[in-house]
N, C-alpha and C positions, 0 to 999 in steps of 0.2 A: 447452513447458516441462513438466518432470516433477519432482515433489518426493515423496520417500518417507521415511517415519518409522515407528518401532516403535509409537508411540502418539500420540494427540492430533490435533487438527484442524490441517491444513496448507492454505495457500493461496499460490500463486505467480503473479506476473504479470511479463511482460517486454514492454516497448514500444520500438519503433524510434523514434528521434527524427525527428519529421516535423511539418509544420504541423498544428495541431489544428483540427478542424471543430467548434469551439465558440466562441462569442463571448468576447472578452476579459472582458466584464462577468460572464458566467457562470463563467468560470474564476476570476476574483477572488472571486465569491460562494462558490464551493466552498472556496477557500483560506481565506476568512474564517470559514466554518462550521467547518472543521477547527481553526483557531486558537481559535475560541470554545469548543471542546470541550477545550481544553488539551492537545491531542494534540501531543506533542513529535515533530514530523515535519520535521526539518531536511532540506533537499534535499541530495543528495550533491554533493560538490565538482565532480565531472565534469559532472553535469547543469547545475549552476549556471553553470559556466564556459561551457557551450555554450548558455545561455539556455533550458534545458529544465526550469525549476523546476516547472512545472505537471505535466509528465509524471513527474517524480520522486515528487511527492505522489500523483498518480493511480495509479501502480503500487502504492503502499502501500495505498491505499483498495481497489483491485481485489483485492490479495492477502487483505485482511481479508474482503471479500465472498465470495471463493472458499472461504476457510476456514470461513466461516459457512454456506456453501451457499445463500446468499440471492441473490447477484447484486448488481451495483453499484447498481442502482435502489433496492433496499431500504436499502442503507447511506446513499445520498444522501437518501432520504426521511426516514430516522431522524435524520440530521443536521439537516435543515431543520425537522422537526417538533419538535425539542427545542433551541431556541436557547439555553436556559439552560446547556447543556453537561453535563447530567446523564445523558444517554443512555450506555449501556454498550457503545457500538459498538466501542470500542478496547481495553477492559480484559480481557474474557473471552469465550470461546466455549464453550458447553456446560460451563460450570463450570471450564474450564481458563484460567488466566491466560496471556495471550499477549504476545508481543513482535513487532514488525515491523522487519525488518532490510533494509537496502540490500544488494543482491547485486552484487559487482564483476564486470562483464562488459566487453565491448568498448565503446569510447568512444561509439559511436552508439546505445547502448541504455540505458534505465533499467530496473531490475528490483528486485523486493522479494519477501520471503518472510515470511508470517505463520505463527508456530509457537508451541507452548507455551513459556513462559519458561524452564522447567527442562529443556529437551530437549537442551541441549548445543550444541556447534558444528555448523555446517552446512558440508558439503563441496560445493563448486560445481565442476561439470565442464561444459565446453563440448565438444560433439561435432559433427562429427568432430574429432579431435585433429590 
């Protein structure tokens, strides 16, 4: 996956829907931590219908991590270290307010893009056409 912009941090993640090699308890813990931080991360309808709620949220977390340049481990550590929900994991990166959007791809994928809030619309292309 590639994301290009004129300015601001970007992060993109695409996951193929597959069985997750993570215990259901760990998945629930991550979803709870995300919820505790007040992150409005609804799963996309396509993923929810396919039973892939966790992957939908996971792609959003991964896109944030990539935009920050930290990796997913740092984001998960920050979530866990601040159960009060006051961590700034989701609001800004390098002073730029961000948003995380679901990317519409083929039904067997979940995808998300973290980008500056005022950067406009995102054009999504799937190659080859």
